[in-house]
PDB file of N, CA, C and O in Angstrom, chain B, residues numbered from 101:
ATOM      1  N   MET B 101     -22.225 107.130-155.402  1.00  0.00           N
ATOM      2  CA  MET B 101     -22.298 108.026-156.572  1.00  0.00           C
ATOM      3  C   MET B 101     -20.903 108.573-156.885  1.00  0.00           C
ATOM      4  O   MET B 101     -20.607 108.771-158.064  1.00  0.00           O
ATOM      5  N   THR B 102     -20.011 108.834-155.888  1.00  0.00           N
ATOM      6  CA  THR B 102     -18.651 109.399-156.244  1.00  0.00           C
ATOM      7  C   THR B 102     -17.962 108.272-156.949  1.00  0.00           C
ATOM      8  O   THR B 102     -17.319 108.620-157.939  1.00  0.00           O
ATOM      9  N   ASP B 103     -17.958 107.049-156.667  1.00  0.00           N
ATOM     10  CA  ASP B 103     -17.347 105.945-157.242  1.00  0.00           C
ATOM     11  C   ASP B 103     -17.784 105.837-158.870  1.00  0.00           C
ATOM     12  O   ASP B 103     -17.004 105.543-159.776  1.00  0.00           O
ATOM     13  N   TYR B 104     -18.994 106.097-158.999  1.00  0.00           N
ATOM     14  CA  TYR B 104     -19.507 106.040-160.503  1.00  0.00           C
ATOM     15  C   TYR B 104     -18.888 107.270-161.180  1.00  0.00           C
ATOM     16  O   TYR B 104     -18.348 107.106-162.275  1.00  0.00           O
ATOM     17  N   LEU B 105     -18.919 108.412-160.655  1.00  0.00           N
ATOM     18  CA  LEU B 105     -18.270 109.555-161.369  1.00  0.00           C
ATOM     19  C   LEU B 105     -16.859 109.336-161.592  1.00  0.00           C
ATOM     20  O   LEU B 105     -16.369 109.700-162.661  1.00  0.00           O
ATOM     21  N   TYR B 106     -16.154 108.786-160.710  1.00  0.00           N
ATOM     22  CA  TYR B 106     -14.666 108.540-160.778  1.00  0.00           C
ATOM     23  C   TYR B 106     -14.425 107.557-162.044  1.00  0.00           C
ATOM     24  O   TYR B 106     -13.517 107.748-162.853  1.00  0.00           O
ATOM     25  N   LYS B 107     -15.293 106.543-162.117  1.00  0.00           N
ATOM     26  CA  LYS B 107     -15.044 105.565-163.122  1.00  0.00           C
ATOM     27  C   LYS B 107     -15.498 106.259-164.543  1.00  0.00           C
ATOM     28  O   LYS B 107     -14.790 106.085-165.534  1.00  0.00           O
ATOM     29  N   VAL B 108     -16.591 106.980-164.610  1.00  0.00           N
ATOM     30  CA  VAL B 108     -16.914 107.747-165.741  1.00  0.00           C
ATOM     31  C   VAL B 108     -15.793 108.701-166.295  1.00  0.00           C
ATOM     32  O   VAL B 108     -15.557 108.818-167.498  1.00  0.00           O
ATOM     33  N   MET B 109     -15.091 109.407-165.243  1.00  0.00           N
ATOM     34  CA  MET B 109     -14.060 110.274-165.739  1.00  0.00           C
ATOM     35  C   MET B 109     -12.822 109.506-166.274  1.00  0.00           C
ATOM     36  O   MET B 109     -12.188 109.898-167.254  1.00  0.00           O
ATOM     37  N   ILE B 110     -12.546 108.482-165.630  1.00  0.00           N
ATOM     38  CA  ILE B 110     -11.430 107.586-166.132  1.00  0.00           C
ATOM     39  C   ILE B 110     -11.850 107.181-167.615  1.00  0.00           C
ATOM     40  O   ILE B 110     -11.105 107.426-168.564  1.00  0.00           O
ATOM     41  N   ALA B 111     -12.941 106.622-167.748  1.00  0.00           N
ATOM     42  CA  ALA B 111     -13.410 106.261-169.108  1.00  0.00           C
ATOM     43  C   ALA B 111     -13.342 107.406-170.141  1.00  0.00           C
ATOM     44  O   ALA B 111     -12.873 107.197-171.260  1.00  0.00           O
ATOM     45  N   VAL B 112     -13.799 108.590-169.775  1.00  0.00           N
ATOM     46  CA  VAL B 112     -13.718 109.677-170.647  1.00  0.00           C
ATOM     47  C   VAL B 112     -12.303 110.040-170.913  1.00  0.00           C
ATOM     48  O   VAL B 112     -12.016 110.432-172.044  1.00  0.00           O
ATOM     49  N   SER B 113     -11.370 109.954-169.982  1.00  0.00           N
ATOM     50  CA  SER B 113      -9.976 110.307-170.147  1.00  0.00           C
ATOM     51  C   SER B 113      -9.308 109.258-171.089  1.00  0.00           C
ATOM     52  O   SER B 113      -8.466 109.617-171.912  1.00  0.00           O
ATOM     53  N   MET B 114      -9.675 108.028-170.965  1.00  0.00           N
ATOM     54  CA  MET B 114      -9.039 107.000-171.935  1.00  0.00           C
ATOM     55  C   MET B 114      -9.575 107.284-173.303  1.00  0.00           C
ATOM     56  O   MET B 114      -8.761 107.287-174.226  1.00  0.00           O
ATOM     57  N   LEU B 115     -10.846 107.524-173.557  1.00  0.00           N
ATOM     58  CA  LEU B 115     -11.514 107.967-174.839  1.00  0.00           C
ATOM     59  C   LEU B 115     -10.883 109.038-175.404  1.00  0.00           C
ATOM     60  O   LEU B 115     -10.591 108.955-176.597  1.00  0.00           O
ATOM     61  N   VAL B 116     -10.576 110.169-174.706  1.00  0.00           N
ATOM     62  CA  VAL B 116      -9.935 111.321-175.312  1.00  0.00           C
ATOM     63  C   VAL B 116      -8.518 111.006-175.662  1.00  0.00           C
ATOM     64  O   VAL B 116      -8.025 111.465-176.692  1.00  0.00           O
ATOM     65  N   ASN B 117      -7.861 110.261-174.870  1.00  0.00           N
ATOM     66  CA  ASN B 117      -6.441 109.795-175.092  1.00  0.00           C
ATOM     67  C   ASN B 117      -6.421 108.993-176.425  1.00  0.00           C
ATOM     68  O   ASN B 117      -5.562 109.275-177.261  1.00  0.00           O
ATOM     69  N   VAL B 118      -7.261 108.079-176.646  1.00  0.00           N
ATOM     70  CA  VAL B 118      -7.242 107.284-177.895  1.00  0.00           C
ATOM     71  C   VAL B 118      -7.569 108.027-179.089  1.00  0.00           C
ATOM     72  O   VAL B 118      -7.028 107.776-180.165  1.00  0.00           O
ATOM     73  N   VAL B 119      -8.503 109.006-178.926  1.00  0.00           N
ATOM     74  CA  VAL B 119      -8.880 109.930-180.073  1.00  0.00           C
ATOM     75  C   VAL B 119      -7.782 110.635-180.594  1.00  0.00           C
ATOM     76  O   VAL B 119      -7.624 110.857-181.794  1.00  0.00           O
ATOM     77  N   PHE B 120      -6.910 111.041-179.560  1.00  0.00           N
ATOM     78  CA  PHE B 120      -5.743 111.942-180.007  1.00  0.00           C
ATOM     79  C   PHE B 120      -4.419 111.049-180.165  1.00  0.00           C
ATOM     80  O   PHE B 120      -3.298 111.555-180.117  1.00  0.00           O
ATOM     81  N   GLY B 121      -4.628 109.781-180.344  1.00  0.00           N
ATOM     82  CA  GLY B 121      -3.601 108.953-180.768  1.00  0.00           C
ATOM     83  C   GLY B 121      -2.749 108.226-179.723  1.00  0.00           C
ATOM     84  O   GLY B 121      -1.646 107.761-180.010  1.00  0.00           O
ATOM     85  N   GLY B 122      -3.290 108.143-178.511  1.00  0.00           N
ATOM     86  CA  GLY B 122      -2.759 107.469-177.503  1.00  0.00           C
ATOM     87  C   GLY B 122      -3.052 105.862-177.412  1.00  0.00           C
ATOM     88  O   GLY B 122      -3.883 105.370-178.176  1.00  0.00           O
ATOM     89  N   GLN B 123      -2.456 105.174-176.601  1.00  0.00           N
ATOM     90  CA  GLN B 123      -2.649 103.735-176.433  1.00  0.00           C
ATOM     91  C   GLN B 123      -3.918 103.396-175.860  1.00  0.00           C
ATOM     92  O   GLN B 123      -4.406 104.173-175.040  1.00  0.00           O
ATOM     93  N   ILE B 124      -4.522 102.341-176.179  1.00  0.00           N
ATOM     94  CA  ILE B 124      -5.704 101.822-175.524  1.00  0.00           C
ATOM     95  C   ILE B 124      -5.453 101.476-174.196  1.00  0.00           C
ATOM     96  O   ILE B 124      -4.512 100.725-173.940  1.00  0.00           O
ATOM     97  N   GLY B 125      -6.249 101.973-173.221  1.00  0.00           N
ATOM     98  CA  GLY B 125      -6.274 101.589-171.855  1.00  0.00           C
ATOM     99  C   GLY B 125      -5.403 102.713-171.142  1.00  0.00           C
ATOM    100  O   GLY B 125      -5.371 102.625-169.914  1.00  0.00           O
ATOM    101  N   GLN B 126      -4.787 103.614-171.647  1.00  0.00           N
ATOM    102  CA  GLN B 126      -3.969 104.619-171.020  1.00  0.00           C
ATOM    103  C   GLN B 126      -4.696 105.921-170.920  1.00  0.00           C
ATOM    104  O   GLN B 126      -5.277 106.407-171.891  1.00  0.00           O
ATOM    105  N   THR B 127      -4.657 106.539-169.629  1.00  0.00           N
ATOM    106  CA  THR B 127      -5.398 107.664-169.479  1.00  0.00           C
ATOM    107  C   THR B 127      -4.614 108.798-170.149  1.00  0.00           C
ATOM    108  O   THR B 127      -3.446 108.671-170.518  1.00  0.00           O
ATOM    109  N   LEU B 128      -5.375 109.967-170.284  1.00  0.00           N
ATOM    110  CA  LEU B 128      -4.682 111.134-170.785  1.00  0.00           C
ATOM    111  C   LEU B 128      -3.588 111.804-169.932  1.00  0.00           C
ATOM    112  O   LEU B 128      -2.738 112.545-170.427  1.00  0.00           O
ATOM    113  N   SER B 129      -3.658 111.505-168.632  1.00  0.00           N
ATOM    114  CA  SER B 129      -2.727 112.032-167.727  1.00  0.00           C
ATOM    115  C   SER B 129      -1.487 111.241-167.757  1.00  0.00           C
ATOM    116  O   SER B 129      -0.390 111.759-167.546  1.00  0.00           O
ATOM    117  N   ALA B 130      -1.650 109.984-168.018  1.00  0.00           N
ATOM    118  CA  ALA B 130      -0.386 109.025-168.070  1.00  0.00           C
ATOM    119  C   ALA B 130       0.229 109.393-169.403  1.00  0.00           C
ATOM    120  O   ALA B 130       1.451 109.538-169.394  1.00  0.00           O
ATOM    121  N   ARG B 131      -0.440 109.577-170.597  1.00  0.00           N
ATOM    122  CA  ARG B 131       0.204 109.846-171.743  1.00  0.00           C
ATOM    123  C   ARG B 131       0.920 111.138-171.598  1.00  0.00           C
ATOM    124  O   ARG B 131       2.059 111.182-172.064  1.00  0.00           O
ATOM    125  N   GLN B 132       0.404 112.260-170.990  1.00  0.00           N
ATOM    126  CA  GLN B 132       1.013 113.571-170.890  1.00  0.00           C
ATOM    127  C   GLN B 132       2.307 113.417-170.216  1.00  0.00           C
ATOM    128  O   GLN B 132       3.285 114.022-170.656  1.00  0.00           O
ATOM    129  N   HIS B 133       2.409 112.562-169.056  1.00  0.00           N
ATOM    130  CA  HIS B 133       3.601 112.419-168.469  1.00  0.00           C
ATOM    131  C   HIS B 133       4.684 111.713-169.258  1.00  0.00           C
ATOM    132  O   HIS B 133       5.882 111.981-169.162  1.00  0.00           O
ATOM    133  N   GLY B 134       4.180 110.823-170.016  1.00  0.00           N
ATOM    134  CA  GLY B 134       5.061 109.978-171.032  1.00  0.00           C
ATOM    135  C   GLY B 134       5.705 110.886-171.906  1.00  0.00           C
ATOM    136  O   GLY B 134       6.921 110.815-172.085  1.00  0.00           O
ATOM    137  N   LEU B 135       4.840 111.924-172.592  1.00  0.00           N
ATOM    138  CA  LEU B 135       5.337 112.895-173.465  1.00  0.00           C
ATOM    139  C   LEU B 135       6.302 113.909-172.795  1.00  0.00           C
ATOM    140  O   LEU B 135       7.252 114.360-173.437  1.00  0.00           O
ATOM    141  N   LYS B 136       6.068 114.267-171.526  1.00  0.00           N
ATOM    142  CA  LYS B 136       7.026 115.000-170.737  1.00  0.00           C
ATOM    143  C   LYS B 136       8.323 114.368-170.605  1.00  0.00           C
ATOM    144  O   LYS B 136       9.356 115.013-170.788  1.00  0.00           O
ATOM    145  N   ARG B 137       8.323 112.987-170.259  1.00  0.00           N
ATOM    146  CA  ARG B 137       9.486 112.323-170.024  1.00  0.00           C
ATOM    147  C   ARG B 137      10.357 112.203-171.318  1.00  0.00           C
ATOM    148  O   ARG B 137      11.565 111.992-171.210  1.00  0.00           O
ATOM    149  N   ARG B 138       9.824 112.320-172.407  1.00  0.00           N
ATOM    150  CA  ARG B 138      10.543 112.284-173.703  1.00  0.00           C
ATOM    151  C   ARG B 138      10.970 113.449-174.216  1.00  0.00           C
ATOM    152  O   ARG B 138      11.688 113.454-175.215  1.00  0.00           O
ATOM    153  N   GLY B 139      10.543 114.708-173.533  1.00  0.00           N
ATOM    154  CA  GLY B 139      10.850 115.963-173.868  1.00  0.00           C
ATOM    155  C   GLY B 139       9.983 116.627-174.955  1.00  0.00           C
ATOM    156  O   GLY B 139      10.306 117.632-175.589  1.00  0.00           O
ATOM    157  N   LYS B 140       8.838 115.932-175.085  1.00  0.00           N
ATOM    158  CA  LYS B 140       7.824 116.566-176.109  1.00  0.00           C
ATOM    159  C   LYS B 140       6.813 117.440-175.623  1.00  0.00           C
ATOM    160  O   LYS B 140       6.592 117.479-174.412  1.00  0.00           O
ATOM    161  N   THR B 141       6.213 118.100-176.371  1.00  0.00           N
ATOM    162  CA  THR B 141       5.092 119.106-175.912  1.00  0.00           C
ATOM    163  C   THR B 141       4.021 118.293-175.175  1.00  0.00           C
ATOM    164  O   THR B 141       3.565 117.226-175.587  1.00  0.00           O
ATOM    165  N   ASN B 142       3.650 118.948-173.975  1.00  0.00           N
ATOM    166  CA  ASN B 142       2.645 118.222-173.207  1.00  0.00           C
ATOM    167  C   ASN B 142       1.855 119.214-172.306  1.00  0.00           C
ATOM    168  O   ASN B 142       2.288 120.356-172.153  1.00  0.00           O
ATOM    169  N   ILE B 143       0.672 118.790-171.687  1.00  0.00           N
ATOM    170  CA  ILE B 143       0.020 119.668-170.819  1.00  0.00           C
ATOM    171  C   ILE B 143      -0.032 119.063-169.455  1.00  0.00           C
ATOM    172  O   ILE B 143      -1.000 119.316-168.737  1.00  0.00           O
ATOM    173  N   SER B 144       0.912 118.299-169.047  1.00  0.00           N
ATOM    174  CA  SER B 144       0.912 117.692-167.738  1.00  0.00           C
ATOM    175  C   SER B 144       0.799 118.719-166.668  1.00  0.00           C
ATOM    176  O   SER B 144       0.024 118.532-165.730  1.00  0.00           O
ATOM    177  N   CYS B 145       1.564 119.850-166.759  1.00  0.00           N
ATOM    178  CA  CYS B 145       1.468 120.949-165.669  1.00  0.00           C
ATOM    179  C   CYS B 145       0.073 121.442-165.401  1.00  0.00           C
ATOM    180  O   CYS B 145      -0.321 121.743-164.274  1.00  0.00           O
ATOM    181  N   ILE B 146      -0.694 121.513-166.551  1.00  0.00           N
ATOM    182  CA  ILE B 146      -2.091 122.028-166.395  1.00  0.00           C
ATOM    183  C   ILE B 146      -2.796 120.930-165.698  1.00  0.00           C
ATOM    184  O   ILE B 146      -3.494 121.190-164.718  1.00  0.00           O
ATOM    185  N   ILE B 147      -2.658 119.673-166.154  1.00  0.00           N
ATOM    186  CA  ILE B 147      -3.579 118.663-165.544  1.00  0.00           C
ATOM    187  C   ILE B 147      -3.148 118.533-164.030  1.00  0.00           C
ATOM    188  O   ILE B 147      -3.997 118.316-163.166  1.00  0.00           O
ATOM    189  N   ASP B 148      -1.963 118.654-163.765  1.00  0.00           N
ATOM    190  CA  ASP B 148      -1.445 118.573-162.304  1.00  0.00           C
ATOM    191  C   ASP B 148      -1.934 119.870-161.508  1.00  0.00           C
ATOM    192  O   ASP B 148      -2.098 119.761-160.293  1.00  0.00           O
ATOM    193  N   LEU B 149      -2.146 120.948-162.065  1.00  0.00           N
ATOM    194  CA  LEU B 149      -2.752 122.004-161.531  1.00  0.00           C
ATOM    195  C   LEU B 149      -3.988 121.720-161.003  1.00  0.00           C
ATOM    196  O   LEU B 149      -4.211 122.011-159.828  1.00  0.00           O
ATOM    197  N   PHE B 150      -4.908 121.146-161.752  1.00  0.00           N
ATOM    198  CA  PHE B 150      -6.280 120.886-161.510  1.00  0.00           C
ATOM    199  C   PHE B 150      -6.439 119.545-160.555  1.00  0.00           C
ATOM    200  O   PHE B 150      -7.185 119.508-159.575  1.00  0.00           O
ATOM    201  N   CYS B 151      -5.694 118.559-160.962  1.00  0.00           N
ATOM    202  CA  CYS B 151      -5.850 117.293-160.202  1.00  0.00           C
ATOM    203  C   CYS B 151      -4.960 116.991-158.960  1.00  0.00           C
ATOM    204  O   CYS B 151      -5.189 116.046-158.206  1.00  0.00           O
ATOM    205  N   GLY B 152      -3.958 117.837-158.810  1.00  0.00           N
ATOM    206  CA  GLY B 152      -3.061 117.776-157.679  1.00  0.00           C
ATOM    207  C   GLY B 152      -1.631 117.487-158.130  1.00  0.00           C
ATOM    208  O   GLY B 152      -1.376 117.036-159.246  1.00  0.00           O
ATOM    209  N   ARG B 153      -0.776 117.749-157.268  1.00  0.00           N
ATOM    210  CA  ARG B 153       0.738 117.685-157.576  1.00  0.00           C
ATOM    211  C   ARG B 153       1.045 116.195-157.905  1.00  0.00           C
ATOM    212  O   ARG B 153       0.577 115.260-157.255  1.00  0.00           O
ATOM    213  N   ASP B 154       1.829 116.069-158.914  1.00  0.00           N
ATOM    214  CA  ASP B 154       2.309 114.799-159.402  1.00  0.00           C
ATOM    215  C   ASP B 154       1.297 113.807-159.854  1.00  0.00           C
ATOM    216  O   ASP B 154       1.616 112.618-159.880  1.00  0.00           O
ATOM    217  N   HIS B 155       0.093 114.190-160.217  1.00  0.00           N
ATOM    218  CA  HIS B 155      -1.012 113.434-160.694  1.00  0.00           C
ATOM    219  C   HIS B 155      -0.603 112.732-161.866  1.00  0.00           C
ATOM    220  O   HIS B 155      -0.753 111.510-161.872  1.00  0.00           O
ATOM    221  N   CYS B 156      -0.123 113.291-162.837  1.00  0.00           N
ATOM    222  CA  CYS B 156       0.379 112.755-164.144  1.00  0.00           C
ATOM    223  C   CYS B 156       1.384 111.614-163.874  1.00  0.00           C
ATOM    224  O   CYS B 156       1.259 110.498-164.378  1.00  0.00           O
ATOM    225  N   SER B 157       2.316 111.942-163.107  1.00  0.00           N
ATOM    226  CA  SER B 157       3.474 110.951-162.891  1.00  0.00           C
ATOM    227  C   SER B 157       2.945 109.755-162.259  1.00  0.00           C
ATOM    228  O   SER B 157       3.360 108.648-162.603  1.00  0.00           O
ATOM    229  N   ARG B 158       1.945 109.916-161.244  1.00  0.00           N
ATOM    230  CA  ARG B 158       1.402 108.718-160.527  1.00  0.00           C
ATOM    231  C   ARG B 158       0.502 107.942-161.444  1.00  0.00           C
ATOM    232  O   ARG B 158       0.383 106.728-161.272  1.00  0.00           O
ATOM    233  N   CYS B 159      -0.122 108.546-162.382  1.00  0.00           N
ATOM    234  CA  CYS B 159      -0.976 107.949-163.496  1.00  0.00           C
ATOM    235  C   CYS B 159      -0.101 107.104-164.273  1.00  0.00           C
ATOM    236  O   CYS B 159      -0.406 105.934-164.505  1.00  0.00           O
ATOM    237  N   TRP B 160       1.093 107.688-164.738  1.00  0.00           N
ATOM    238  CA  TRP B 160       1.933 106.956-165.745  1.00  0.00           C
ATOM    239  C   TRP B 160       2.596 105.904-165.008  1.00  0.00           C
ATOM    240  O   TRP B 160       2.841 104.892-165.664  1.00  0.00           O
ATOM    241  N   ALA B 161       2.953 105.914-163.755  1.00  0.00           N
ATOM    242  CA  ALA B 161       3.674 104.894-162.999  1.00  0.00           C
ATOM    243  C   ALA B 161       2.687 103.642-162.818  1.00  0.00           C
ATOM    244  O   ALA B 161       3.070 102.481-162.964  1.00  0.00           O
ATOM    245  N   TYR B 162       1.360 104.009-162.481  1.00  0.00           N
ATOM    246  CA  TYR B 162       0.291 103.003-162.352  1.00  0.00           C
ATOM    247  C   TYR B 162       0.043 102.275-163.683  1.00  0.00           C
ATOM    248  O   TYR B 162       0.036 101.046-163.738  1.00  0.00           O
ATOM    249  N   TRP B 163      -0.167 103.089-164.795  1.00  0.00           N
ATOM    250  CA  TRP B 163      -0.170 102.538-166.055  1.00  0.00           C
ATOM    251  C   TRP B 163       0.928 101.566-166.534  1.00  0.00           C
ATOM    252  O   TRP B 163       0.658 100.507-167.101  1.00  0.00           O
ATOM    253  N   LYS B 164       2.136 101.972-166.282  1.00  0.00           N
ATOM    254  CA  LYS B 164       3.288 101.084-166.578  1.00  0.00           C
ATOM    255  C   LYS B 164       3.358  99.882-165.737  1.00  0.00           C
ATOM    256  O   LYS B 164       3.723  98.819-166.240  1.00  0.00           O
ATOM    257  N   LEU B 165       3.011  99.970-164.399  1.00  0.00           N
ATOM    258  CA  LEU B 165       2.935  98.762-163.637  1.00  0.00           C
ATOM    259  C   LEU B 165       1.726  97.875-164.000  1.00  0.00           C
ATOM    260  O   LEU B 165       1.856  96.651-164.000  1.00  0.00           O
ATOM    261  N   ARG B 166       0.681  98.401-164.276  1.00  0.00           N
ATOM    262  CA  ARG B 166      -0.526  97.607-164.626  1.00  0.00           C
ATOM    263  C   ARG B 166      -0.340  96.791-165.908  1.00  0.00           C
ATOM    264  O   ARG B 166      -0.823  95.662-166.002  1.00  0.00           O
ATOM    265  N   ARG B 167       0.299  97.313-166.812  1.00  0.00           N
ATOM    266  CA  ARG B 167       0.619  96.693-168.212  1.00  0.00           C
ATOM    267  C   ARG B 167       1.221  95.421-168.086  1.00  0.00           C
ATOM    268  O   ARG B 167       1.012  94.595-168.974  1.00  0.00           O
ATOM    269  N   TRP B 168       1.964  95.124-167.082  1.00  0.00           N
ATOM    270  CA  TRP B 168       2.766  93.894-167.012  1.00  0.00           C
ATOM    271  C   TRP B 168       1.884  92.881-166.373  1.00  0.00           C
ATOM    272  O   TRP B 168       2.295  91.737-166.181  1.00  0.00           O
TER     273      TRP B 168
END
């Protein structure tokens, strides 16, 4: 059951990201860290507060490695 909920949350995160202009296959957390790296407005600190320290940076790194 936990694995199922995790996969659903990842899919919802990707959907929300695409709706707001992100790339296909990228989670909202990964996009927020990418925005932070470019010095743009982001909510990565809020996401990290709820999901754990450095969550967004780990998601961004995973997304960058997985793309290749």
